[in-house]
Structure formats: structure tokens, C-alpha cells
C-alpha positions as a LaTeX table, in Angstrom:
\begin{tabular}{lrrr}
\hline
Residue & $x$ (\AA) & $y$ (\AA) & $z$ (\AA) \\
\hline
Met1 & 61.18 & 59.99 & 116.54 \\
Asn2 & 64.33 & 59.43 & 115.14 \\
Ala3 & 66.30 & 62.31 & 113.32 \\
Ser4 & 66.74 & 60.17 & 109.82 \\
His5 & 63.08 & 59.51 & 109.86 \\
Arg6 & 61.89 & 63.61 & 110.36 \\
His7 & 59.54 & 64.43 & 107.68 \\
Ile8 & 59.35 & 68.64 & 105.90 \\
Pro9 & 55.85 & 69.72 & 105.82 \\
Leu10 & 55.26 & 71.03 & 102.49 \\
Gly11 & 51.48 & 71.74 & 103.22 \\
Asp12 & 48.59 & 70.13 & 104.65 \\
Asp13 & 49.27 & 66.06 & 104.48 \\
Val14 & 52.30 & 66.60 & 102.45 \\
Tyr15 & 55.55 & 65.96 & 103.18 \\
Cys16 & 59.29 & 65.04 & 102.21 \\
Arg17 & 61.91 & 63.58 & 103.77 \\
Ser18 & 64.33 & 65.56 & 102.11 \\
Ile19 & 64.69 & 68.50 & 99.95 \\
Leu20 & 66.38 & 66.01 & 97.76 \\
Ser21 & 63.53 & 64.91 & 97.29 \\
Leu22 & 61.51 & 67.35 & 95.17 \\
His23 & 60.87 & 67.18 & 91.56 \\
Glu24 & 64.24 & 67.92 & 89.88 \\
Asp25 & 62.45 & 71.31 & 88.08 \\
Val26 & 61.67 & 72.31 & 91.77 \\
Leu27 & 65.00 & 71.75 & 92.80 \\
Leu28 & 66.91 & 73.41 & 89.98 \\
Ile29 & 63.96 & 76.68 & 90.31 \\
Ile30 & 65.03 & 76.52 & 94.33 \\
Ile31 & 68.75 & 76.24 & 93.40 \\
Ser32 & 68.40 & 79.20 & 91.09 \\
Tyr33 & 68.66 & 81.44 & 93.68 \\
Phe34 & 72.21 & 80.40 & 94.75 \\
Tyr35 & 75.12 & 81.98 & 94.70 \\
Gly36 & 78.40 & 81.49 & 95.74 \\
Leu37 & 79.06 & 80.43 & 99.72 \\
Asp38 & 75.38 & 79.42 & 100.04 \\
Ala39 & 75.63 & 77.72 & 96.08 \\
Leu40 & 78.96 & 75.65 & 96.98 \\
His41 & 77.34 & 74.61 & 100.49 \\
Phe42 & 74.44 & 73.15 & 99.05 \\
Ser43 & 76.77 & 71.33 & 96.25 \\
Leu44 & 78.63 & 69.50 & 98.84 \\
Thr45 & 75.83 & 68.08 & 100.54 \\
Ser46 & 75.72 & 64.57 & 98.09 \\
Arg47 & 76.02 & 63.42 & 94.38 \\
Arg48 & 73.04 & 64.91 & 93.78 \\
Ser49 & 72.82 & 67.92 & 95.04 \\
Tyr50 & 76.74 & 68.58 & 93.73 \\
Ser51 & 75.79 & 67.68 & 90.23 \\
Leu52 & 72.80 & 70.34 & 90.59 \\
Ala53 & 74.40 & 73.36 & 92.40 \\
Ile54 & 77.66 & 73.22 & 91.90 \\
Glu55 & 78.03 & 75.65 & 88.34 \\
Arg56 & 76.06 & 78.22 & 90.29 \\
Val57 & 79.14 & 78.97 & 92.71 \\
Gly58 & 80.38 & 81.18 & 89.99 \\
Ala59 & 77.02 & 83.08 & 89.21 \\
Ala60 & 77.50 & 86.28 & 90.53 \\
Ala61 & 81.17 & 87.95 & 91.24 \\
Glu62 & 82.19 & 91.01 & 91.92 \\
Cys63 & 85.85 & 92.62 & 91.73 \\
Ser64 & 86.71 & 95.05 & 94.83 \\
Ser65 & 90.49 & 95.26 & 95.46 \\
Pro66 & 92.44 & 95.64 & 92.49 \\
Ser67 & 94.38 & 91.73 & 92.96 \\
Asp68 & 90.52 & 90.64 & 92.20 \\
Leu69 & 90.35 & 90.92 & 88.42 \\
His70 & 93.55 & 89.06 & 87.60 \\
Arg71 & 92.54 & 86.31 & 90.01 \\
Leu72 & 88.77 & 86.14 & 88.48 \\
Ala73 & 89.82 & 85.60 & 84.93 \\
Pro74 & 91.80 & 82.56 & 85.02 \\
Tyr75 & 89.14 & 80.90 & 87.15 \\
Met76 & 86.18 & 82.26 & 85.04 \\
Leu77 & 87.64 & 80.58 & 81.79 \\
Gly78 & 88.68 & 77.75 & 83.36 \\
Cys79 & 86.59 & 74.26 & 83.37 \\
Leu80 & 83.74 & 72.67 & 84.62 \\
Pro81 & 83.50 & 68.71 & 85.48 \\
Ser82 & 80.91 & 69.12 & 82.30 \\
Gly83 & 83.56 & 71.10 & 80.14 \\
Leu84 & 81.94 & 74.53 & 79.63 \\
Pro85 & 84.39 & 77.30 & 81.20 \\
Arg86 & 82.64 & 78.62 & 84.20 \\
Ala87 & 81.96 & 81.69 & 82.78 \\
Gln88 & 79.47 & 80.25 & 80.85 \\
His89 & 77.36 & 80.72 & 84.18 \\
Leu90 & 78.36 & 83.75 & 85.24 \\
Glu91 & 75.23 & 85.90 & 85.57 \\
His92 & 75.65 & 89.03 & 87.27 \\
Leu93 & 79.85 & 90.91 & 87.23 \\
Val94 & 80.26 & 93.98 & 89.39 \\
Ile95 & 83.87 & 94.83 & 88.82 \\
His96 & 84.80 & 98.48 & 90.49 \\
Pro97 & 86.50 & 101.18 & 88.84 \\
Asn98 & 89.93 & 100.64 & 90.66 \\
Gln99 & 90.55 & 97.66 & 88.76 \\
Leu100 & 90.79 & 99.09 & 85.65 \\
Gln101 & 92.74 & 101.92 & 86.33 \\
Arg102 & 96.66 & 102.19 & 87.13 \\
Thr103 & 98.82 & 105.01 & 88.71 \\
Ile104 & 100.80 & 106.60 & 85.74 \\
Gly105 & 101.82 & 109.50 & 87.41 \\
Pro106 & 101.78 & 112.23 & 90.08 \\
Glu107 & 100.86 & 116.50 & 89.12 \\
Leu108 & 100.46 & 119.17 & 90.75 \\
Phe109 & 96.78 & 118.71 & 91.95 \\
Gly110 & 96.82 & 115.19 & 92.54 \\
Ile111 & 97.53 & 111.23 & 90.66 \\
Ile112 & 96.91 & 110.82 & 86.92 \\
Tyr113 & 95.64 & 107.72 & 86.55 \\
Asp114 & 94.76 & 105.94 & 83.55 \\
Ile115 & 93.67 & 102.33 & 81.77 \\
Asp116 & 95.28 & 99.39 & 82.37 \\
Pro117 & 95.51 & 96.97 & 79.51 \\
Thr118 & 96.23 & 93.51 & 81.03 \\
Ser119 & 92.83 & 94.72 & 83.01 \\
Ile120 & 90.94 & 95.34 & 79.90 \\
Leu121 & 91.96 & 91.86 & 78.43 \\
Ala122 & 91.22 & 90.38 & 81.31 \\
Val123 & 87.10 & 91.90 & 81.14 \\
Arg124 & 87.20 & 91.29 & 77.73 \\
Asn125 & 87.90 & 87.42 & 77.60 \\
Ile126 & 85.66 & 86.81 & 81.05 \\
Leu127 & 82.87 & 88.81 & 78.91 \\
Ser128 & 83.55 & 87.07 & 75.86 \\
Lys129 & 82.51 & 83.56 & 77.42 \\
Ala130 & 79.86 & 85.19 & 79.15 \\
Asn131 & 77.03 & 84.13 & 77.62 \\
Asn132 & 74.31 & 83.80 & 80.10 \\
Leu133 & 75.21 & 87.50 & 82.14 \\
Arg134 & 72.21 & 89.21 & 83.32 \\
Ser135 & 73.67 & 92.43 & 84.55 \\
Leu136 & 76.87 & 93.73 & 84.29 \\
Ser137 & 78.73 & 96.66 & 86.54 \\
Leu138 & 81.37 & 98.25 & 84.51 \\
Pro139 & 82.07 & 102.28 & 84.91 \\
Leu140 & 84.00 & 102.55 & 83.16 \\
Phe141 & 82.86 & 100.78 & 80.33 \\
Gln142 & 83.28 & 103.85 & 77.39 \\
Ser143 & 86.85 & 103.75 & 78.37 \\
Cys144 & 87.14 & 100.31 & 78.11 \\
Leu145 & 85.43 & 100.28 & 74.89 \\
Asn146 & 87.85 & 103.21 & 73.58 \\
Glu147 & 90.29 & 100.54 & 74.40 \\
Asp148 & 89.43 & 97.27 & 72.90 \\
Arg149 & 86.10 & 97.13 & 70.43 \\
Arg150 & 85.40 & 93.74 & 71.01 \\
Ile151 & 84.71 & 94.23 & 74.51 \\
Gly152 & 80.84 & 95.90 & 73.17 \\
\hline
\end{tabular}
């Protein structure tokens, strides 16, 4: 059988030619489980899949190195082809504590850390546009609130 004529079995005597031949509601449910590279790879398979999945590319983000947060903020505040900011589709955000701290100097028993105001501003800007956020991991949340009440 030619590869272009293969069918995907869906159950007893039910077949479809490709995943994209499924009803759009079913596709959107499947795509809702895609994040990051999975969503990107799926969106690059066709024009239809692009329009359905491209918004899922930025649905989850994790900042784990000191420069991640300052790269993430402009990306999330940038607009998709739909005109909406990417942060509008952000559902899961993890910001590690070292993203929000800066070294202010050594002390006798260790290094003193302080909250970095530019990082707080970046977090506030992302959160202000992230209307669909379902989970947020921000270990220094109280310190962030003390710096900028608009975060809460």
C-alpha cells in the first residue's frame, strides 16, 4: 500500500486518512496537551496545523538561568499573528528563586542577596497579560509583593 493511502485505525471499522481529518473540536482537545517543541513541531506540519497549534508553543515557560527571565518577558509580550500577546496563552509559569535575586555584597558568613527590581518588573509585565495562567511557581512571591503590589 502506498504511504499516501495509509489509514489510521480509530476503532472497529473506523479509519481516518490523517490526524488533521479529525473534527476541529477533537483536534483542539488533543492540541491542548501540547507545549513548547511538541506544539511547534506539530504546527509546522501544515497550514491548518499551524493555525491550530502555534499558540500552544508558549503555553508553558520555565526560567532557570539568570538571563531567562529577561529574554522571556519581551517574547511573552510580543504578539502572535492573531494580534494577541503570547502571554495571553501562557498557562504554566515557573520562575526559580535565583531569577529574582541579585548579589549586593559579601558578608562575614556568606553573600547577601536582594530582590532585583528589573526582574520584578519583568514578572509583573508577564503576569499582567497572562489571563489564562493556571499554575505559577514563584518561590519569592511575598518578596515580589513587597517590591510591587501590582503583582498580586
